[in-house]
TITORLO-295892 format. One record per residue: residue number from 1; x, y, z of N, C-alpha, C in turn; residue in one letter. Coordinates in nm, 4 decimals. Each point is the difference from the previous one (the first is absolute). Last residue first. Layout:
// TITORLO-295892
NUM, X, Y, Z, X, Y, Z, X, Y, Z, a;
...
This chain:
// TITORLO-295892
77, 1.7821, 2.4627, 0.0061, 0.0753, 0.0673, 0.1081, 0.1261, 0.0616, -0.0537, e;
76, -0.4002, -0.2769, -0.1890, 0.0394, 0.1337, -0.0479, 0.0703, 0.0800, 0.1103, s;
75, -0.1512, -0.4762, 0.0034, -0.0669, 0.1005, 0.0827, 0.0338, 0.1433, -0.0394, f;
74, 0.1689, -0.4003, -0.2331, -0.1306, -0.0410, 0.0510, -0.0769, 0.1124, 0.0670, l;
73, 0.4448, 0.0713, -0.1812, -0.0856, -0.0546, -0.1051, -0.1423, -0.0257, 0.0516, f;
72, 0.3380, 0.1421, 0.3057, -0.0288, 0.1057, -0.0976, -0.1026, -0.0475, -0.1019, k;
71, 0.1617, -0.3161, 0.3045, -0.0871, 0.0967, 0.0681, -0.0389, 0.1130, -0.0947, k;
70, 0.3120, -0.3084, -0.1588, -0.1306, -0.0640, 0.0139, -0.0989, 0.0957, 0.0670, m;
69, 0.4513, 0.1264, -0.0326, -0.0664, 0.0106, -0.1300, -0.1400, -0.0618, 0.0045, e;
68, 0.2676, -0.0439, 0.3829, -0.0319, 0.1417, -0.0213, -0.0756, 0.0190, -0.1303, t;
67, 0.1635, -0.4277, 0.0894, -0.1089, 0.0314, 0.0931, -0.0432, 0.1455, -0.0160, e;
66, 0.3741, -0.1472, -0.2447, -0.1240, -0.0553, -0.0542, -0.1193, 0.0290, 0.0915, l;
65, 0.4300, 0.1321, 0.1488, -0.0360, 0.0756, -0.1195, -0.1337, -0.0490, -0.0552, f;
64, 0.1878, -0.2429, 0.3526, -0.0497, 0.1286, 0.0485, -0.0460, 0.0866, -0.1176, k;
63, 0.2100, -0.4061, -0.1000, -0.1310, -0.0249, 0.0605, -0.0633, 0.1298, 0.0474, k;
62, 0.4385, 0.0195, -0.1599, -0.0918, -0.0275, -0.1105, -0.1411, -0.0235, 0.0525, a;
61, 0.3488, 0.0520, 0.3107, -0.0275, 0.1280, -0.0666, -0.1001, -0.0179, -0.1140, e;
60, 0.1654, -0.3839, 0.2388, -0.0999, 0.0771, 0.0746, -0.0356, 0.1330, -0.0672, p;
59, 0.1686, -0.4473, -0.2672, 0.0547, 0.1206, 0.0626, -0.1102, 0.0785, 0.0699, e;
58, -0.0774, -0.3922, -0.2610, 0.0725, -0.0421, 0.1189, 0.0551, 0.1204, 0.0763, l;
57, -0.2239, 0.0165, -0.4273, -0.0925, -0.0023, 0.1126, 0.0630, -0.0555, 0.1274, l;
56, 0.2000, 0.2777, -0.4302, 0.0146, -0.1311, 0.0619, -0.0881, 0.0002, 0.1240, s;
55, -0.0156, 0.3107, -0.4790, -0.0044, -0.0170, 0.1447, 0.0223, -0.1445, 0.0397, l;
54, 0.0044, 0.3120, -0.4272, 0.0838, -0.1178, 0.0265, 0.0112, -0.0273, 0.1506, k;
53, -0.2718, 0.3347, -0.2479, 0.1043, 0.0418, 0.0936, 0.0940, -0.1135, 0.0381, y;
52, -0.3554, -0.0803, -0.3100, 0.0576, 0.1279, -0.0418, 0.1168, 0.0428, 0.0890, e;
51, -0.2556, -0.3946, 0.1059, 0.0819, -0.0163, -0.1200, 0.0716, 0.1290, -0.0383, n;
50, -0.2984, 0.0074, 0.3650, 0.1086, -0.0943, 0.0313, 0.0935, -0.0135, -0.1188, i;
49, -0.3934, 0.2540, -0.0589, 0.0980, 0.0688, 0.0848, 0.1197, -0.0898, 0.0303, l;
48, -0.3619, -0.1888, -0.2383, 0.0685, 0.1002, -0.0825, 0.1082, 0.0706, 0.0816, i;
47, -0.2801, -0.2919, 0.2302, 0.0904, -0.0751, -0.0876, 0.0795, 0.0948, -0.0886, t;
46, -0.3394, 0.1843, 0.2650, 0.1137, -0.0415, 0.0829, 0.1026, -0.0754, -0.0840, q;
45, -0.4093, 0.1138, -0.1969, 0.0848, 0.1185, 0.0142, 0.1253, -0.0329, 0.0814, h;
44, -0.3271, -0.3358, -0.0405, 0.0615, 0.0267, -0.1299, 0.0959, 0.1175, 0.0060, g;
43, -0.2509, -0.0933, 0.3823, 0.0969, -0.1078, -0.0228, 0.0706, 0.0169, -0.1346, l;
42, -0.3539, 0.2980, 0.1103, 0.1226, 0.0266, 0.0758, 0.1048, -0.1080, -0.0262, w;
41, -0.4241, -0.0608, -0.1862, 0.0709, 0.1089, -0.0691, 0.1312, 0.0302, 0.0713, q;
40, -0.2844, -0.3037, 0.2076, 0.0626, -0.0609, -0.1176, 0.0756, 0.1041, -0.0819, q;
39, -0.2540, 0.1514, 0.3601, 0.1163, -0.0735, 0.0504, 0.0733, -0.0678, -0.1161, w;
38, -0.4035, 0.2119, -0.0962, 0.1050, 0.0998, 0.0243, 0.1249, -0.0687, 0.0539, v;
37, -0.3852, -0.2696, -0.0679, 0.0566, 0.0480, -0.1272, 0.1124, 0.1023, 0.0193, p;
36, -0.2246, -0.1610, 0.3943, 0.0793, -0.1041, -0.0657, 0.0566, 0.0485, -0.1343, k;
35, -0.1121, 0.3774, 0.3652, -0.0698, -0.1089, -0.0691, 0.0990, -0.0976, -0.0643, s;
34, 0.0393, 0.3260, 0.4561, 0.0474, -0.0147, -0.1381, -0.0655, -0.1226, -0.0632, i;
33, -0.0613, 0.1430, 0.4711, -0.0215, 0.1175, -0.0838, 0.0367, -0.0137, -0.1474, n;
32, 0.0458, -0.3300, 0.3829, -0.1267, 0.0687, 0.0249, -0.0329, 0.1088, -0.1014, n;
31, 0.4123, -0.2549, -0.0167, -0.1105, -0.0964, 0.0005, -0.1353, 0.0703, 0.0112, f;
30, 0.3969, 0.2560, 0.0478, -0.0194, -0.0416, -0.1393, -0.1226, -0.0912, -0.0095, i;
29, 0.1297, 0.1214, 0.4284, -0.0494, 0.1185, -0.0705, -0.0286, -0.0332, -0.1468, r;
28, 0.2031, -0.3294, 0.2639, -0.1407, 0.0168, 0.0380, -0.0609, 0.1196, -0.0719, e;
27, 0.4593, -0.0709, -0.0565, -0.0752, -0.1082, -0.0633, -0.1485, 0.0087, 0.0301, g;
26, 0.2905, 0.2943, 0.2203, -0.0104, 0.0360, -0.1411, -0.0793, -0.1057, -0.0761, l;
25, 0.1044, -0.0785, 0.4582, -0.1061, 0.0993, -0.0199, -0.0174, 0.0420, -0.1465, p;
24, 0.2448, -0.4699, 0.0533, -0.0136, 0.1150, 0.0888, -0.1141, 0.0942, -0.0339, g;
23, 0.2201, -0.3151, -0.3918, -0.0111, -0.0151, 0.1453, -0.0258, 0.1327, 0.0728, p;
22, -0.1822, -0.1400, -0.4969, 0.1224, 0.0567, 0.0552, -0.0114, -0.0111, 0.1511, f;
21, -0.3607, -0.1111, -0.2881, 0.1118, -0.0398, -0.0854, 0.1370, 0.0399, 0.0538, p;
20, -0.5115, -0.1454, 0.2144, 0.0968, 0.1102, -0.0049, 0.1251, -0.0424, -0.0784, p;
19, -0.4492, -0.2381, -0.1431, 0.0798, 0.0046, 0.1227, 0.0955, 0.1187, -0.0096, f;
18, -0.3272, -0.0730, -0.3359, -0.0399, -0.1128, 0.0839, 0.0726, 0.0006, 0.1346, a;
17, -0.1280, 0.4521, -0.3014, 0.0969, -0.1093, 0.0054, -0.0486, -0.1090, 0.0955, l;
16, -0.3681, 0.3146, -0.2444, 0.1131, 0.0096, 0.0915, 0.0916, -0.1199, -0.0092, g;
15, -0.3525, 0.2620, -0.3606, 0.0335, -0.1257, 0.0666, 0.1245, 0.0172, 0.0860, e;
14, -0.2935, 0.4376, -0.0807, 0.0686, -0.0980, -0.0846, 0.0286, -0.1247, 0.0817, a;
13, -0.2315, 0.5519, -0.0025, -0.0053, -0.1374, 0.0504, 0.0674, -0.0955, -0.0985, p;
12, 0.1761, 0.5034, 0.0052, -0.1214, -0.0714, -0.0368, -0.0001, -0.1377, 0.0665, a;
11, 0.3734, 0.3252, -0.0594, -0.1087, 0.0765, 0.0599, -0.1354, -0.0591, -0.0406, d;
10, 0.4678, -0.1487, -0.0913, -0.1038, 0.0121, -0.1019, -0.1120, 0.0941, 0.0429, l;
9, 0.3528, -0.0779, 0.3025, 0.0667, 0.0352, -0.1261, -0.1026, 0.0230, -0.1109, k;
8, -0.1350, -0.1558, 0.4305, 0.0374, 0.1418, 0.0051, 0.0686, 0.0450, -0.1283, v;
7, -0.3811, -0.3922, 0.0835, 0.1406, 0.0167, -0.0358, 0.0336, 0.1489, -0.0028, c;
6, -0.3739, -0.3057, 0.2578, 0.0086, 0.1282, -0.0713, 0.1488, 0.0249, -0.0237, h;
5, -0.2111, -0.5033, 0.0272, 0.0517, 0.1100, 0.0805, -0.0143, 0.1291, -0.0798, i;
4, -0.1798, -0.5590, 0.0144, 0.0047, 0.1287, -0.0675, 0.0476, 0.1055, 0.0988, t;
3, 0.0606, -0.5655, -0.0679, -0.0435, 0.1089, 0.0860, 0.0189, 0.1297, -0.0753, r;
2, -0.0859, -0.5523, -0.1414, 0.0795, 0.1215, -0.0081, -0.0554, 0.1051, 0.0962, t;
1, -0.0008, -0.5589, 0.0001, -0.0837, 0.1173, 0.0000, 0.0887, 0.1244, 0.0000, m;
């Protein structure tokens, strides 16, 4: 059964995620406010960033960069 949320990115009701995609409070914020289609858009954008900047996800700086970009993309921060 799908759940419907009000997606802050789309500013409209949309299908919500099945579970928080990220740990901690940020994951809960995404789960409660970001739709499944927007999360899929982010995953595609994240792949572009990883390739463009040649990021290694083993490096803490790369993870921090992606988290900042994720907040910008999802919440316009």
